[in-house]
C-alpha positions as CSV (number, residue, x, y, z in Angstrom):
1,M,10.6,200.9,70.7
2,P,14.8,200.7,71.0
3,K,16.6,199.4,68.3
4,V,18.3,196.0,68.4
5,I,21.6,195.0,65.9
6,L,23.0,191.9,66.0
7,E,26.2,191.3,64.3
8,F,27.8,188.4,62.6
9,D,31.4,188.6,61.3
10,S,31.9,185.3,59.2
11,I,30.7,182.7,56.8
12,E,31.0,180.3,59.7
13,E,28.4,182.1,61.7
14,Q,25.8,181.8,59.2
15,T,23.9,179.1,61.2
16,E,23.6,181.8,64.3
17,M,22.7,184.5,61.9
18,L,20.0,182.0,60.2
19,S,18.6,180.7,63.9
20,A,18.1,184.6,65.1
21,I,16.9,185.8,61.8
22,N,14.2,182.7,61.7
23,G,13.3,182.6,65.4
24,H,9.6,184.1,65.3
25,K,9.3,181.2,62.8
26,W,10.6,178.5,65.0
27,K,7.9,180.0,67.5
28,A,5.3,180.4,65.2
29,A,5.6,176.4,64.0
30,M,5.8,175.5,67.8
31,W,2.3,177.3,68.3
32,D,1.0,175.6,65.5
33,L,1.7,172.4,66.9
34,D,0.6,173.1,70.3
35,Q,-3.0,174.2,68.7
36,E,-3.0,170.9,67.0
37,L,-2.5,168.9,70.1
38,R,-5.0,171.4,72.0
39,K,-7.6,170.6,69.5
40,T,-7.4,166.7,70.8
41,T,-7.1,168.0,74.4
42,K,-9.9,170.4,74.6
43,Y,-12.1,169.4,71.5
44,G,-11.6,165.8,71.2
45,N,-10.9,165.7,67.6
46,S,-8.8,162.7,66.3
47,V,-5.5,163.7,64.4
48,V,-5.6,160.2,62.8
49,N,-9.2,160.1,61.6
50,P,-10.2,163.8,61.1
51,D,-13.7,162.9,61.2
52,E,-14.2,161.2,64.1
53,E,-13.5,161.8,68.1
54,A,-10.2,160.9,69.4
55,S,-9.6,157.7,71.4
56,D,-8.8,157.8,75.2
57,I,-5.1,156.7,74.0
58,E,-4.8,159.5,71.2
59,Y,-6.4,162.3,73.9
60,E,-3.6,160.9,76.5
61,I,-0.8,161.2,74.2
62,A,-1.7,164.5,72.8
63,E,-1.8,165.8,76.3
64,K,1.6,164.4,76.8
65,Y,3.0,165.7,73.8
66,R,1.5,169.2,74.6
67,E,2.9,169.2,78.5
68,M,6.6,167.9,77.1
69,L,6.5,170.9,74.6
70,R,5.5,173.2,76.9
71,D,8.1,172.0,79.3
72,I,10.8,172.1,76.7
73,I,9.7,175.7,75.5
74,S,9.8,176.6,79.2
75,Q,13.4,175.0,80.3
76,C,14.9,177.0,77.2
77,G,13.4,180.4,79.0
78,L,10.7,181.0,76.3
79,T,7.0,181.0,76.2
80,L,4.5,180.8,73.6
81,N,2.1,183.6,75.3
82,D,4.2,186.5,74.1
């Protein structure tokens, strides 16, 4: 496996450094959000009332937000499937 070295030269670049270091955490968080939305779109689980089935409106909203999430990720040149 190739070795990658990222260099940050100053305290002013701390935000960029933390973004680079925490990239995997952001991906995991977006994966978790996608999976929560999937519970509604695939299995009909309600987010509002976990013991009940999702309403039609809740299903449509979850489907739309899942689509939006994947579009935003794709526009950034990323994917959840890697």
